[in-house]
PLY file of the C-alpha trace (Angstrom):
ply
format ascii 1.0
element vertex 83
property float x
property float y
property float z
element edge 82
property int vertex1
property int vertex2
end_header
-10.87 -0.36 3.24
-11.06 -3.07 0.59
-7.61 -2.07 -0.68
-6.07 -3.41 2.55
-7.99 -6.66 2.17
-6.72 -6.89 -1.41
-3.11 -6.45 -0.30
-3.44 -8.89 2.61
-4.57 -11.58 0.16
-1.48 -11.18 -2.00
-3.21 -9.21 -4.75
-2.37 -5.82 -6.21
-4.82 -2.94 -5.72
-5.46 -0.84 -8.82
-6.50 2.80 -8.55
-6.71 4.62 -11.86
-6.33 8.12 -10.38
-4.09 7.35 -7.39
-1.94 10.40 -8.15
-4.99 12.57 -7.37
-5.37 11.09 -3.89
-4.81 13.74 -1.20
-1.69 13.29 0.91
-3.51 12.44 4.15
-6.05 10.14 2.50
-4.88 6.54 2.58
-1.70 7.89 4.18
-0.45 4.41 4.97
-1.02 3.05 1.47
1.93 2.64 -0.95
0.67 5.18 -3.50
3.99 5.42 -5.32
4.09 1.65 -5.71
0.55 1.74 -7.06
1.58 4.45 -9.57
4.45 2.24 -10.72
2.05 -0.65 -11.33
-0.18 1.54 -13.49
2.82 2.78 -15.48
4.17 -0.74 -15.98
0.80 -2.08 -17.11
1.03 0.26 -20.10
4.20 -1.50 -21.27
4.15 -5.05 -19.93
1.82 -8.02 -19.60
-0.31 -8.10 -16.45
1.23 -11.40 -15.33
4.72 -9.86 -15.50
3.59 -6.81 -13.53
1.97 -9.03 -10.91
5.19 -11.03 -10.53
7.17 -7.82 -10.10
4.93 -6.15 -7.51
2.88 -8.72 -5.57
5.55 -9.41 -2.96
6.21 -5.69 -2.49
2.54 -4.97 -1.74
2.32 -7.95 0.63
5.47 -6.87 2.46
4.15 -3.32 2.77
0.89 -4.66 4.18
2.63 -6.91 6.69
4.94 -4.12 7.85
2.41 -1.29 7.97
-1.20 -2.46 8.02
-1.54 -5.44 10.33
-3.13 -4.95 13.73
0.29 -5.20 15.37
1.86 -2.68 12.98
-1.00 -0.21 13.44
-0.91 -0.58 17.25
2.83 0.09 17.19
2.27 3.16 15.00
-0.47 4.41 17.35
1.66 3.96 20.48
4.67 5.64 18.86
2.51 8.55 17.72
1.06 9.00 21.22
4.48 8.87 22.82
5.70 11.63 20.48
2.76 13.84 21.44
3.38 13.22 25.16
7.00 14.36 24.89
0 1
1 2
2 3
3 4
4 5
5 6
6 7
7 8
8 9
9 10
10 11
11 12
12 13
13 14
14 15
15 16
16 17
17 18
18 19
19 20
20 21
21 22
22 23
23 24
24 25
25 26
26 27
27 28
28 29
29 30
30 31
31 32
32 33
33 34
34 35
35 36
36 37
37 38
38 39
39 40
40 41
41 42
42 43
43 44
44 45
45 46
46 47
47 48
48 49
49 50
50 51
51 52
52 53
53 54
54 55
55 56
56 57
57 58
58 59
59 60
60 61
61 62
62 63
63 64
64 65
65 66
66 67
67 68
68 69
69 70
70 71
71 72
72 73
73 74
74 75
75 76
76 77
77 78
78 79
79 80
80 81
81 82
């Protein structure tokens, strides 16, 4: 769960083999965004890549991984099952 802590602190998580991650593992993690970071690091300076992606990771965290966001997701999922 350190990847969520990394994002919440405004940093960019780096997973070398993120494309090998099963679909339902880390399902609420921006895997495509992480893939883009890895691709960009091959061509650009790390500081430029950080500037490009840091806000996107933080926004994703705030919208999807906070306690409030996860509680909302849980309630919405339960309400779909009920109906």
